[in-house]
C-alpha positions in Angstrom: 83.4 101.2 91.5 81.3 98.5 93.1 80.3 99.1 96.7 80.1 96.1 99.1 79.2 96.0 102.8 81.2 93.4 104.8 80.4 92.3 108.3 82.6 91.2 111.1 82.4 87.5 110.3 84.2 88.3 107.0 86.8 90.7 108.4 87.8 88.4 111.2 88.8 85.9 108.5 91.5 88.3 107.3 93.4 87.5 110.5 92.6 83.8 111.2 93.0 80.7 109.1 89.6 79.0 108.8 87.0 78.1 106.2 86.3 81.1 104.0 89.6 83.0 104.9 90.9 82.9 101.4 87.7 84.3 99.9 87.6 87.0 102.6 91.2 88.0 101.8 90.3 88.2 98.1 87.7 90.9 99.0 90.3 92.8 100.9 92.7 92.6 97.9 90.0 93.9 95.6 89.5 96.8 97.9 93.2 97.5 98.1 93.4 97.3 94.3 90.4 99.7 94.1 88.2 97.4 92.1 85.6 97.5 94.9 85.0 99.7 97.9 84.3 98.0 101.3 81.9 99.7 103.6 80.9 98.8 107.2 79.4 100.5 110.2 82.1 101.7 112.5 81.2 99.2 115.1 82.9 96.6 112.9 86.3 97.5 114.5 85.0 96.7 118.0 83.3 93.5 116.9 86.4 92.2 115.1 88.6 93.1 118.1 86.2 91.3 120.4 86.1 88.2 118.2 89.9 88.0 118.0 90.4 88.6 121.7 87.6 86.4 123.2 87.2 83.7 120.5 90.6 83.5 118.9 92.6 84.4 122.0 94.9 86.9 120.3 97.3 88.5 122.8 97.6 92.3 123.1 100.5 92.7 120.7 98.7 90.8 118.0 95.5 92.8 118.6 97.6 96.0 118.3 98.8 94.8 114.9 95.2 94.0 113.8 94.0 97.4 114.9 96.7 99.1 112.8 95.9 96.9 109.8 92.2 97.6 110.1 92.8 101.4 109.9 95.4 101.1 107.2 92.9 99.2 105.1 90.9 102.4 104.7 87.5 100.8 104.9 84.7 103.2 104.5 83.5 103.1 108.1 80.1 104.7 108.5 79.3 106.3 111.8 76.0 105.8 113.6 73.4 108.5 112.8 69.8 108.8 113.8 68.2 107.8 110.5 70.3 104.7 110.1 69.6 103.6 113.6 65.9 104.3 113.2 65.8 102.1 110.1 67.8 99.4 111.9 65.2 99.5 114.8 62.4 98.9 112.3 64.2 95.9 110.9 65.2 94.5 114.3 61.7 94.6 115.6 60.2 93.1 112.4 62.8 90.3 112.0 63.7 89.7 115.7 67.5 90.0 115.1 70.2 91.8 117.0 70.8 95.5 116.4 74.4 94.6 115.5 73.3 92.3 112.7 70.5 94.6 111.7 72.8 97.6 111.3 74.9 95.8 108.6 71.8 94.8 106.7 70.4 98.4 106.9 73.6 99.9 105.7 73.7 97.6 102.7 70.1 98.5 101.9 70.9 102.2 102.2 73.9 101.9 100.0 71.9 99.7 97.6 74.8 97.2 97.5 75.4 93.6 98.6 76.2 92.5 102.2 78.8 89.8 102.3 78.7 87.7 105.4 79.7 84.3 106.8 76.9 84.4 109.3 74.0 82.7 107.7 72.1 81.9 110.8 71.6 85.6 111.6 71.2 87.0 108.1 68.2 85.3 106.6 67.8 86.1 102.9 64.2 87.2 103.3 65.3 90.3 105.1 67.4 91.6 102.2 67.6 90.0 98.8 71.3 91.0 98.2 73.0 89.0 101.0 75.9 87.0 99.8 77.7 84.3 101.8 81.4 83.4 101.7 
């Protein structure tokens, strides 16, 4: 089964209607149908919740529903561990990007799979050849 790392800019689109939302939801359906496996660092949950609370102004009851759906989706959430963070540090210093963005790229590199994002200003292709945009 194909492995794919998704970042928060993709997962937020599962819950809001904006450009790229249909494509983002197609990825989720493929994961639910077990044709791909979606991976992400475990910080994805916090980033998605922050985005929906602060940028999309979701109220508490909607955020509770989102949280439940995120865990029901059974994404392969990868916990931080020293080796992954060390490799992220190397990328961050070299490319001058945030640790958050670097972590998703590093995870995709480690899993040898694509990173799918909607955030093209932070994920320059020269950092990792297998970045795909919605």
